[in-house]
Each structure stands twice: as structure tokens, then as C-alpha cells.
Gaussian input, Z-matrix of N, CA and C with variables (Angstrom, degrees):
# hf/3-21g

backbone

0 1
 N
 C     1     B1
 C     2     B2     1     A1
 N     3     B3     2     A2     1     D1
 C     4     B4     3     A3     2     D2
 C     5     B5     4     A4     3     D3
 N     6     B6     5     A5     4     D4
 C     7     B7     6     A6     5     D5
 C     8     B8     7     A7     6     D6
 N     9     B9     8     A8     7     D7
 C    10    B10     9     A9     8     D8
 C    11    B11    10    A10     9     D9
 N    12    B12    11    A11    10    D10
 C    13    B13    12    A12    11    D11
 C    14    B14    13    A13    12    D12
 N    15    B15    14    A14    13    D13
 C    16    B16    15    A15    14    D14
 C    17    B17    16    A16    15    D15
 N    18    B18    17    A17    16    D16
 C    19    B19    18    A18    17    D17
 C    20    B20    19    A19    18    D18
 N    21    B21    20    A20    19    D19
 C    22    B22    21    A21    20    D20
 C    23    B23    22    A22    21    D21
 N    24    B24    23    A23    22    D22
 C    25    B25    24    A24    23    D23
 C    26    B26    25    A25    24    D24
 N    27    B27    26    A26    25    D25
 C    28    B28    27    A27    26    D26
 C    29    B29    28    A28    27    D27
 N    30    B30    29    A29    28    D28
 C    31    B31    30    A30    29    D29
 C    32    B32    31    A31    30    D30
 N    33    B33    32    A32    31    D31
 C    34    B34    33    A33    32    D32
 C    35    B35    34    A34    33    D33
 N    36    B36    35    A35    34    D34
 C    37    B37    36    A36    35    D35
 C    38    B38    37    A37    36    D36
 N    39    B39    38    A38    37    D37
 C    40    B40    39    A39    38    D38
 C    41    B41    40    A40    39    D39
 N    42    B42    41    A41    40    D40
 C    43    B43    42    A42    41    D41
 C    44    B44    43    A43    42    D42
 N    45    B45    44    A44    43    D43
 C    46    B46    45    A45    44    D44
 C    47    B47    46    A46    45    D45
 N    48    B48    47    A47    46    D46
 C    49    B49    48    A48    47    D47
 C    50    B50    49    A49    48    D48
 N    51    B51    50    A50    49    D49
 C    52    B52    51    A51    50    D50
 C    53    B53    52    A52    51    D51
 N    54    B54    53    A53    52    D52
 C    55    B55    54    A54    53    D53
 C    56    B56    55    A55    54    D54
 N    57    B57    56    A56    55    D55
 C    58    B58    57    A57    56    D56
 C    59    B59    58    A58    57    D57
 N    60    B60    59    A59    58    D58
 C    61    B61    60    A60    59    D59
 C    62    B62    61    A61    60    D60
 N    63    B63    62    A62    61    D61
 C    64    B64    63    A63    62    D62
 C    65    B65    64    A64    63    D63
 N    66    B66    65    A65    64    D64
 C    67    B67    66    A66    65    D65
 C    68    B68    67    A67    66    D66
 N    69    B69    68    A68    67    D67
 C    70    B70    69    A69    68    D68
 C    71    B71    70    A70    69    D69
 N    72    B72    71    A71    70    D70
 C    73    B73    72    A72    71    D71
 C    74    B74    73    A73    72    D72
 N    75    B75    74    A74    73    D73
 C    76    B76    75    A75    74    D74
 C    77    B77    76    A76    75    D75
 N    78    B78    77    A77    76    D76
 C    79    B79    78    A78    77    D77
 C    80    B80    79    A79    78    D78
 N    81    B81    80    A80    79    D79
 C    82    B82    81    A81    80    D80
 C    83    B83    82    A82    81    D81
 N    84    B84    83    A83    82    D82
 C    85    B85    84    A84    83    D83
 C    86    B86    85    A85    84    D84
 N    87    B87    86    A86    85    D85
 C    88    B88    87    A87    86    D86
 C    89    B89    88    A88    87    D87
 N    90    B90    89    A89    88    D88
 C    91    B91    90    A90    89    D89
 C    92    B92    91    A91    90    D90
 N    93    B93    92    A92    91    D91
 C    94    B94    93    A93    92    D92
 C    95    B95    94    A94    93    D93
 N    96    B96    95    A95    94    D94
 C    97    B97    96    A96    95    D95
 C    98    B98    97    A97    96    D96
 N    99    B99    98    A98    97    D97
 C   100   B100    99    A99    98    D98
 C   101   B101   100   A100    99    D99
 N   102   B102   101   A101   100   D100
 C   103   B103   102   A102   101   D101
 C   104   B104   103   A103   102   D102
 N   105   B105   104   A104   103   D103
 C   106   B106   105   A105   104   D104
 C   107   B107   106   A106   105   D105
 N   108   B108   107   A107   106   D106
 C   109   B109   108   A108   107   D107
 C   110   B110   109   A109   108   D108
 N   111   B111   110   A110   109   D109
 C   112   B112   111   A111   110   D110
 C   113   B113   112   A112   111   D111
 N   114   B114   113   A113   112   D112
 C   115   B115   114   A114   113   D113
 C   116   B116   115   A115   114   D114
 N   117   B117   116   A116   115   D115
 C   118   B118   117   A117   116   D116
 C   119   B119   118   A118   117   D117
 N   120   B120   119   A119   118   D118
 C   121   B121   120   A120   119   D119
 C   122   B122   121   A121   120   D120
 N   123   B123   122   A122   121   D121
 C   124   B124   123   A123   122   D122
 C   125   B125   124   A124   123   D123
 N   126   B126   125   A125   124   D124
 C   127   B127   126   A126   125   D125
 C   128   B128   127   A127   126   D126
 N   129   B129   128   A128   127   D127
 C   130   B130   129   A129   128   D128
 C   131   B131   130   A130   129   D129
 N   132   B132   131   A131   130   D130
 C   133   B133   132   A132   131   D131
 C   134   B134   133   A133   132   D132
 N   135   B135   134   A134   133   D133
 C   136   B136   135   A135   134   D134
 C   137   B137   136   A136   135   D135
 N   138   B138   137   A137   136   D136
 C   139   B139   138   A138   137   D137
 C   140   B140   139   A139   138   D138
 N   141   B141   140   A140   139   D139
 C   142   B142   141   A141   140   D140
 C   143   B143   142   A142   141   D141
 N   144   B144   143   A143   142   D142
 C   145   B145   144   A144   143   D143
 C   146   B146   145   A145   144   D144
 N   147   B147   146   A146   145   D145
 C   148   B148   147   A147   146   D146
 C   149   B149   148   A148   147   D147
 N   150   B150   149   A149   148   D148
 C   151   B151   150   A150   149   D149
 C   152   B152   151   A151   150   D150
 N   153   B153   152   A152   151   D151
 C   154   B154   153   A153   152   D152
 C   155   B155   154   A154   153   D153
 N   156   B156   155   A155   154   D154
 C   157   B157   156   A156   155   D155
 C   158   B158   157   A157   156   D156
 N   159   B159   158   A158   157   D157
 C   160   B160   159   A159   158   D158
 C   161   B161   160   A160   159   D159
 N   162   B162   161   A161   160   D160
 C   163   B163   162   A162   161   D161
 C   164   B164   163   A163   162   D162
 N   165   B165   164   A164   163   D163
 C   166   B166   165   A165   164   D164
 C   167   B167   166   A166   165   D165
 N   168   B168   167   A167   166   D166
 C   169   B169   168   A168   167   D167
 C   170   B170   169   A169   168   D168
 N   171   B171   170   A170   169   D169
 C   172   B172   171   A171   170   D170
 C   173   B173   172   A172   171   D171
 N   174   B174   173   A173   172   D172
 C   175   B175   174   A174   173   D173
 C   176   B176   175   A175   174   D174
 N   177   B177   176   A176   175   D175
 C   178   B178   177   A177   176   D176
 C   179   B179   178   A178   177   D177
 N   180   B180   179   A179   178   D178
 C   181   B181   180   A180   179   D179
 C   182   B182   181   A181   180   D180
 N   183   B183   182   A182   181   D181
 C   184   B184   183   A183   182   D182
 C   185   B185   184   A184   183   D183
 N   186   B186   185   A185   184   D184
 C   187   B187   186   A186   185   D185
 C   188   B188   187   A187   186   D186
 N   189   B189   188   A188   187   D187
 C   190   B190   189   A189   188   D188
 C   191   B191   190   A190   189   D189
 N   192   B192   191   A191   190   D190
 C   193   B193   192   A192   191   D191
 C   194   B194   193   A193   192   D192
 N   195   B195   194   A194   193   D193
 C   196   B196   195   A195   194   D194
 C   197   B197   196   A196   195   D195
 N   198   B198   197   A197   196   D196
 C   199   B199   198   A198   197   D197
 C   200   B200   199   A199   198   D198
 N   201   B201   200   A200   199   D199
 C   202   B202   201   A201   200   D200
 C   203   B203   202   A202   201   D201
 N   204   B204   203   A203   202   D202
 C   205   B205   204   A204   203   D203
 C   206   B206   205   A205   204   D204
 N   207   B207   206   A206   205   D205
 C   208   B208   207   A207   206   D206
 C   209   B209   208   A208   207   D207
 N   210   B210   209   A209   208   D208
 C   211   B211   210   A210   209   D209
 C   212   B212   211   A211   210   D210
 N   213   B213   212   A212   211   D211
 C   214   B214   213   A213   212   D212
 C   215   B215   214   A214   213   D213
 N   216   B216   215   A215   214   D214
 C   217   B217   216   A216   215   D215
 C   218   B218   217   A217   216   D216
 N   219   B219   218   A218   217   D217
 C   220   B220   219   A219   218   D218
 C   221   B221   220   A220   219   D219
 N   222   B222   221   A221   220   D220
 C   223   B223   222   A222   221   D221
 C   224   B224   223   A223   222   D222
 N   225   B225   224   A224   223   D223
 C   226   B226   225   A225   224   D224
 C   227   B227   226   A226   225   D225
 N   228   B228   227   A227   226   D226
 C   229   B229   228   A228   227   D227
 C   230   B230   229   A229   228   D228
 N   231   B231   230   A230   229   D229
 C   232   B232   231   A231   230   D230
 C   233   B233   232   A232   231   D231
 N   234   B234   233   A233   232   D232
 C   235   B235   234   A234   233   D233
 C   236   B236   235   A235   234   D234
 N   237   B237   236   A236   235   D235
 C   238   B238   237   A237   236   D236
 C   239   B239   238   A238   237   D237
 N   240   B240   239   A239   238   D238
 C   241   B241   240   A240   239   D239
 C   242   B242   241   A241   240   D240
 N   243   B243   242   A242   241   D241
 C   244   B244   243   A243   242   D242
 C   245   B245   244   A244   243   D243
 N   246   B246   245   A245   244   D244
 C   247   B247   246   A246   245   D245
 C   248   B248   247   A247   246   D246
 N   249   B249   248   A248   247   D247
 C   250   B250   249   A249   248   D248
 C   251   B251   250   A250   249   D249
 N   252   B252   251   A251   250   D250
 C   253   B253   252   A252   251   D251
 C   254   B254   253   A253   252   D252
 N   255   B255   254   A254   253   D253
 C   256   B256   255   A255   254   D254
 C   257   B257   256   A256   255   D255
 N   258   B258   257   A257   256   D256
 C   259   B259   258   A258   257   D257
 C   260   B260   259   A259   258   D258
 N   261   B261   260   A260   259   D259
 C   262   B262   261   A261   260   D260
 C   263   B263   262   A262   261   D261
 N   264   B264   263   A263   262   D262
 C   265   B265   264   A264   263   D263
 C   266   B266   265   A265   264   D264
 N   267   B267   266   A266   265   D265
 C   268   B268   267   A267   266   D266
 C   269   B269   268   A268   267   D267

   B1=1.4464
   B2=1.5340
   B3=1.3493
   B4=1.5045
   B5=1.6031
   B6=1.2448
   B7=1.4642
   B8=1.5882
   B9=1.4267
   B10=1.4106
   B11=1.4973
   B12=1.2117
   B13=1.4922
   B14=1.6065
   B15=1.3408
   B16=1.3980
   B17=1.6157
   B18=1.1779
   B19=1.5311
   B20=1.5202
   B21=1.4118
   B22=1.4802
   B23=1.5273
   B24=1.3534
   B25=1.3475
   B26=1.5664
   B27=1.3958
   B28=1.4413
   B29=1.4718
   B30=1.3371
   B31=1.4488
   B32=1.6720
   B33=1.3867
   B34=1.4762
   B35=1.4956
   B36=1.3269
   B37=1.4589
   B38=1.4765
   B39=1.2490
   B40=1.4294
   B41=1.4506
   B42=1.3633
   B43=1.4619
   B44=1.3893
   B45=1.3261
   B46=1.5704
   B47=1.5085
   B48=1.3265
   B49=1.5005
   B50=1.6351
   B51=1.2449
   B52=1.4590
   B53=1.4260
   B54=1.2514
   B55=1.5659
   B56=1.5143
   B57=1.3692
   B58=1.4379
   B59=1.5178
   B60=1.3493
   B61=1.3791
   B62=1.4744
   B63=1.3367
   B64=1.5891
   B65=1.5361
   B66=1.2367
   B67=1.4812
   B68=1.4834
   B69=1.3493
   B70=1.5505
   B71=1.4561
   B72=1.3835
   B73=1.4180
   B74=1.5643
   B75=1.3294
   B76=1.5149
   B77=1.6269
   B78=1.3133
   B79=1.3904
   B80=1.4419
   B81=1.3630
   B82=1.5203
   B83=1.4456
   B84=1.4582
   B85=1.4725
   B86=1.4752
   B87=1.3535
   B88=1.3647
   B89=1.5257
   B90=1.1618
   B91=1.5070
   B92=1.5312
   B93=1.3617
   B94=1.4546
   B95=1.4704
   B96=1.3764
   B97=1.4515
   B98=1.5848
   B99=1.2617
   B100=1.4915
   B101=1.5318
   B102=1.3202
   B103=1.4559
   B104=1.4621
   B105=1.3330
   B106=1.5025
   B107=1.4572
   B108=1.4222
   B109=1.4266
   B110=1.5622
   B111=1.2955
   B112=1.4526
   B113=1.5766
   B114=1.3064
   B115=1.4190
   B116=1.4463
   B117=1.3840
   B118=1.4040
   B119=1.4124
   B120=1.4541
   B121=1.4713
   B122=1.5241
   B123=1.2373
   B124=1.4849
   B125=1.4986
   B126=1.4488
   B127=1.4082
   B128=1.5842
   B129=1.2802
   B130=1.5147
   B131=1.5821
   B132=1.4269
   B133=1.3964
   B134=1.4710
   B135=1.4444
   B136=1.3806
   B137=1.5308
   B138=1.3247
   B139=1.4349
   B140=1.5009
   B141=1.3356
   B142=1.4966
   B143=1.4227
   B144=1.2462
   B145=1.5810
   B146=1.5123
   B147=1.3647
   B148=1.3311
   B149=1.5716
   B150=1.2461
   B151=1.5312
   B152=1.4555
   B153=1.3320
   B154=1.5023
   B155=1.4733
   B156=1.2885
   B157=1.5310
   B158=1.4341
   B159=1.3473
   B160=1.3842
   B161=1.6471
   B162=1.2222
   B163=1.3774
   B164=1.6412
   B165=1.1214
   B166=1.4210
   B167=1.6678
   B168=1.2501
   B169=1.4025
   B170=1.4999
   B171=1.3139
   B172=1.5298
   B173=1.4547
   B174=1.3524
   B175=1.4246
   B176=1.5839
   B177=1.3898
   B178=1.4772
   B179=1.5405
   B180=1.3621
   B181=1.5591
   B182=1.4924
   B183=1.3280
   B184=1.6299
   B185=1.3966
   B186=1.3211
   B187=1.4178
   B188=1.4975
   B189=1.2218
   B190=1.4792
   B191=1.5214
   B192=1.3112
   B193=1.4467
   B194=1.5369
   B195=1.4996
   B196=1.3438
   B197=1.5305
   B198=1.3205
   B199=1.4415
   B200=1.5561
   B201=1.2640
   B202=1.4504
   B203=1.6018
   B204=1.3241
   B205=1.3750
   B206=1.5134
   B207=1.4265
   B208=1.3952
   B209=1.4992
   B210=1.2182
   B211=1.5428
   B212=1.5053
   B213=1.2418
   B214=1.4353
   B215=1.5425
   B216=1.2910
   B217=1.5694
   B218=1.5712
   B219=1.2568
   B220=1.4908
   B221=1.5558
   B222=1.2813
   B223=1.4341
   B224=1.5763
   B225=1.2823
   B226=1.5557
   B227=1.5070
   B228=1.4299
   B229=1.3638
   B230=1.5102
   B231=1.4178
   B232=1.4365
   B233=1.5743
   B234=1.3960
   B235=1.4789
   B236=1.5737
   B237=1.2185
   B238=1.4568
   B239=1.5436
   B240=1.4055
   B241=1.3718
   B242=1.4177
   B243=1.1977
   B244=1.4608
   B245=1.4443
   B246=1.2962
   B247=1.4817
   B248=1.5031
   B249=1.2691
   B250=1.4508
   B251=1.6034
   B252=1.3003
   B253=1.4829
   B254=1.4838
   B255=1.2971
   B256=1.5388
   B257=1.4239
   B258=1.4653
   B259=1.3389
   B260=1.6732
   B261=1.3333
   B262=1.5040
   B263=1.5100
   B264=1.2497
   B265=1.4921
   B266=1.4655
   B267=1.3330
   B268=1.4613
   B269=1.3609
   A1=102.82
   A2=111.66
   A3=119.53
   A4=107.54
   A5=120.16
   A6=131.25
   A7=99.77
   A8=119.42
   A9=122.77
   A10=117.08
   A11=115.54
   A12=121.46
   A13=106.69
   A14=113.62
   A15=117.76
   A16=105.42
   A17=117.45
   A18=126.33
   A19=113.09
   A20=111.76
   A21=115.94
   A22=104.40
   A23=111.39
   A24=126.82
   A25=106.03
   A26=122.38
   A27=122.43
   A28=111.26
   A29=116.99
   A30=116.30
   A31=113.57
   A32=115.44
   A33=114.32
   A34=105.68
   A35=109.52
   A36=120.97
   A37=109.66
   A38=122.89
   A39=128.28
   A40=115.56
   A41=116.06
   A42=119.86
   A43=116.48
   A44=116.67
   A45=119.14
   A46=108.17
   A47=120.59
   A48=124.98
   A49=107.89
   A50=115.72
   A51=119.88
   A52=113.48
   A53=118.66
   A54=119.56
   A55=109.85
   A56=111.53
   A57=120.86
   A58=112.21
   A59=117.87
   A60=117.24
   A61=116.61
   A62=113.74
   A63=118.02
   A64=104.75
   A65=117.20
   A66=123.46
   A67=107.54
   A68=121.12
   A69=122.35
   A70=107.34
   A71=123.91
   A72=117.99
   A73=116.00
   A74=108.91
   A75=116.24
   A76=108.71
   A77=116.70
   A78=118.18
   A79=120.24
   A80=113.43
   A81=118.64
   A82=118.41
   A83=110.23
   A84=120.08
   A85=110.75
   A86=122.50
   A87=124.72
   A88=111.88
   A89=121.10
   A90=128.32
   A91=111.10
   A92=116.44
   A93=116.47
   A94=114.30
   A95=116.47
   A96=123.06
   A97=111.83
   A98=114.70
   A99=121.28
   A100=109.28
   A101=116.70
   A102=116.19
   A103=108.50
   A104=123.68
   A105=130.50
   A106=105.53
   A107=118.87
   A108=126.01
   A109=116.27
   A110=114.03
   A111=116.68
   A112=115.24
   A113=115.04
   A114=118.94
   A115=114.65
   A116=115.68
   A117=119.36
   A118=119.14
   A119=115.29
   A120=122.16
   A121=108.93
   A122=117.03
   A123=124.68
   A124=116.45
   A125=113.59
   A126=115.81
   A127=121.02
   A128=111.64
   A129=114.91
   A130=112.52
   A131=112.14
   A132=118.65
   A133=110.53
   A134=119.39
   A135=124.66
   A136=111.25
   A137=120.94
   A138=119.92
   A139=115.97
   A140=121.12
   A141=121.61
   A142=110.13
   A143=108.99
   A144=116.42
   A145=110.78
   A146=121.30
   A147=123.67
   A148=116.33
   A149=120.10
   A150=125.87
   A151=101.04
   A152=113.37
   A153=122.38
   A154=114.93
   A155=114.77
   A156=117.46
   A157=110.09
   A158=116.87
   A159=120.42
   A160=106.32
   A161=112.50
   A162=123.86
   A163=116.13
   A164=127.01
   A165=126.91
   A166=109.91
   A167=113.91
   A168=117.07
   A169=108.05
   A170=114.63
   A171=122.14
   A172=112.47
   A173=114.53
   A174=117.50
   A175=106.00
   A176=111.14
   A177=117.61
   A178=100.97
   A179=111.55
   A180=114.71
   A181=117.16
   A182=109.86
   A183=118.87
   A184=112.46
   A185=125.99
   A186=130.35
   A187=120.58
   A188=114.22
   A189=121.47
   A190=109.99
   A191=116.73
   A192=119.20
   A193=107.81
   A194=117.36
   A195=120.09
   A196=107.47
   A197=125.38
   A198=119.07
   A199=112.09
   A200=112.13
   A201=127.18
   A202=115.72
   A203=114.91
   A204=119.85
   A205=112.85
   A206=114.32
   A207=119.14
   A208=105.11
   A209=114.47
   A210=116.18
   A211=111.55
   A212=114.25
   A213=125.37
   A214=113.37
   A215=113.59
   A216=121.31
   A217=110.00
   A218=112.48
   A219=113.07
   A220=111.92
   A221=116.07
   A222=123.17
   A223=104.95
   A224=114.99
   A225=124.04
   A226=110.86
   A227=113.44
   A228=114.00
   A229=113.78
   A230=117.13
   A231=119.85
   A232=106.75
   A233=105.47
   A234=116.77
   A235=108.16
   A236=118.08
   A237=129.50
   A238=111.98
   A239=117.72
   A240=128.65
   A241=113.09
   A242=122.20
   A243=116.39
   A244=112.60
   A245=118.02
   A246=119.38
   A247=111.26
   A248=123.17
   A249=123.63
   A250=113.38
   A251=112.11
   A252=119.11
   A253=111.00
   A254=119.50
   A255=118.46
   A256=113.56
   A257=115.08
   A258=116.72
   A259=112.10
   A260=113.48
   A261=117.44
   A262=112.66
   A263=112.14
   A264=119.30
   A265=111.40
   A266=115.96
   A267=120.74
   A268=108.64
   D1=145.57
   D2=-177.33
   D3=-125.83
   D4=130.52
   D5=178.23
   D6=-74.25
   D7=131.51
   D8=162.67
   D9=-130.68
   D10=158.68
   D11=-178.26
   D12=-96.50
   D13=139.05
   D14=-174.65
   D15=-131.33
   D16=157.13
   D17=171.95
   D18=-120.98
   D19=137.29
   D20=-176.64
   D21=-122.85
   D22=146.56
   D23=179.03
   D24=-60.86
   D25=132.02
   D26=177.59
   D27=-84.18
   D28=-5.93
   D29=-172.52
   D30=-112.19
   D31=-24.86
   D32=-176.38
   D33=-69.01
   D34=167.87
   D35=177.79
   D36=-56.80
   D37=130.95
   D38=-179.00
   D39=-49.19
   D40=-45.52
   D41=-179.42
   D42=-68.72
   D43=-20.58
   D44=-179.98
   D45=-136.00
   D46=41.32
   D47=-178.05
   D48=-65.73
   D49=138.14
   D50=170.18
   D51=-60.55
   D52=137.71
   D53=171.02
   D54=-121.57
   D55=135.78
   D56=-177.90
   D57=-117.33
   D58=154.91
   D59=174.15
   D60=-95.70
   D61=-7.70
   D62=177.44
   D63=-121.55
   D64=149.32
   D65=176.05
   D66=-69.61
   D67=-45.08
   D68=179.07
   D69=-60.44
   D70=-40.84
   D71=177.75
   D72=-60.59
   D73=-43.28
   D74=176.53
   D75=-58.57
   D76=-47.39
   D77=179.81
   D78=-61.64
   D79=-38.50
   D80=165.78
   D81=-51.17
   D82=-51.44
   D83=176.44
   D84=-55.52
   D85=-51.99
   D86=-175.60
   D87=-61.92
   D88=-33.89
   D89=177.34
   D90=-62.63
   D91=-24.57
   D92=178.88
   D93=-123.90
   D94=11.29
   D95=177.91
   D96=-68.89
   D97=132.17
   D98=-173.79
   D99=-70.54
   D100=-15.17
   D101=-177.35
   D102=-102.01
   D103=7.50
   D104=167.91
   D105=-80.08
   D106=120.59
   D107=176.40
   D108=-62.42
   D109=-22.41
   D110=173.95
   D111=-65.32
   D112=-21.91
   D113=177.98
   D114=-74.92
   D115=-20.57
   D116=-176.18
   D117=57.47
   D118=40.54
   D119=-172.03
   D120=-98.55
   D121=169.52
   D122=-178.21
   D123=-56.19
   D124=-31.07
   D125=176.03
   D126=-66.72
   D127=-11.74
   D128=179.52
   D129=-126.98
   D130=24.26
   D131=-174.07
   D132=-106.20
   D133=134.94
   D134=178.76
   D135=-65.79
   D136=-17.68
   D137=-178.24
   D138=-83.64
   D139=-4.09
   D140=175.75
   D141=-85.89
   D142=149.00
   D143=176.09
   D144=-144.83
   D145=149.14
   D146=179.01
   D147=-81.01
   D148=143.12
   D149=-177.27
   D150=-117.72
   D151=124.89
   D152=166.29
   D153=-81.01
   D154=153.99
   D155=-176.11
   D156=152.82
   D157=-132.26
   D158=-176.50
   D159=-81.14
   D160=94.79
   D161=-165.41
   D162=63.00
   D163=-151.32
   D164=-173.60
   D165=-114.18
   D166=128.24
   D167=-178.72
   D168=-129.04
   D169=171.66
   D170=177.33
   D171=-128.58
   D172=152.33
   D173=178.51
   D174=-139.81
   D175=165.56
   D176=-176.77
   D177=-113.95
   D178=121.03
   D179=174.57
   D180=-61.62
   D181=-20.61
   D182=175.15
   D183=-84.31
   D184=-12.66
   D185=-169.34
   D186=58.56
   D187=26.18
   D188=-175.93
   D189=-69.90
   D190=-42.26
   D191=176.86
   D192=-162.08
   D193=176.68
   D194=172.35
   D195=-86.56
   D196=110.09
   D197=-166.28
   D198=-67.14
   D199=136.53
   D200=-178.36
   D201=74.00
   D202=3.93
   D203=169.49
   D204=-84.04
   D205=-22.71
   D206=168.31
   D207=-141.03
   D208=156.17
   D209=-175.84
   D210=-85.91
   D211=91.78
   D212=-179.68
   D213=-86.91
   D214=121.15
   D215=176.68
   D216=-133.83
   D217=158.13
   D218=177.74
   D219=59.25
   D220=36.40
   D221=-172.86
   D222=-71.50
   D223=139.90
   D224=-174.93
   D225=-77.59
   D226=-19.72
   D227=178.22
   D228=-107.24
   D229=14.91
   D230=-177.83
   D231=-71.78
   D232=143.47
   D233=169.51
   D234=-137.88
   D235=133.27
   D236=-178.77
   D237=-45.89
   D238=129.80
   D239=170.92
   D240=-141.85
   D241=-174.19
   D242=168.62
   D243=-72.79
   D244=-135.38
   D245=173.76
   D246=-120.04
   D247=170.95
   D248=177.32
   D249=-64.27
   D250=-14.35
   D251=-179.04
   D252=-89.24
   D253=-9.38
   D254=-179.10
   D255=-58.90
   D256=132.59
   D257=175.25
   D258=93.53
   D259=-12.56
   D260=170.15
   D261=-84.37
   D262=145.86
   D263=174.92
   D264=-64.13
   D265=133.95
   D266=179.61
   D267=-78.38

């Protein structure tokens, strides 16, 4: 058995966080991770809300886009929130 060092995304949901063998690979992922608030994506915006119905869907209260239908980042209506996983059991 051999001990190895691994790197974990600081933003992914803790119960399913991505693991990387290289620091550079992890850094690349973190720079494009949708749960990284610096991306200003739907997943970290206060304007997103869950819609119940046929499964679970998401809507933007500002009407910018249908969240997660397209990969929105650097949104001009973005306001910091937690993440879409806040309040879920880990």
C-alpha cells in the first residue's frame, strides 16, 4: 500500500466533492466550478429559487435565464448567496 496526497475542491458539495491527484488539476477545476462564488453563477446567486412540480426545477427571480439550462457566469444581476446545497444534509 502506498500513501498519496490528494486535493479536494473547496466549493463542491462536501458529500460528493471532486478529488484530484495534482494541485494544478484541482485549481483548474475550482476556477470553473459552478459552486465557486467568484464565477457569479446561478448556483451561488440569491435570485435563484426552487420550483416544485414535475421533479425539481429552478428559476431566476430576475428573469435573466433559466438556471442551469445554459451555463451562465459573470451574471450582471448576480448577488451573493450561499449555494444551492445550503441546508441539505451532508
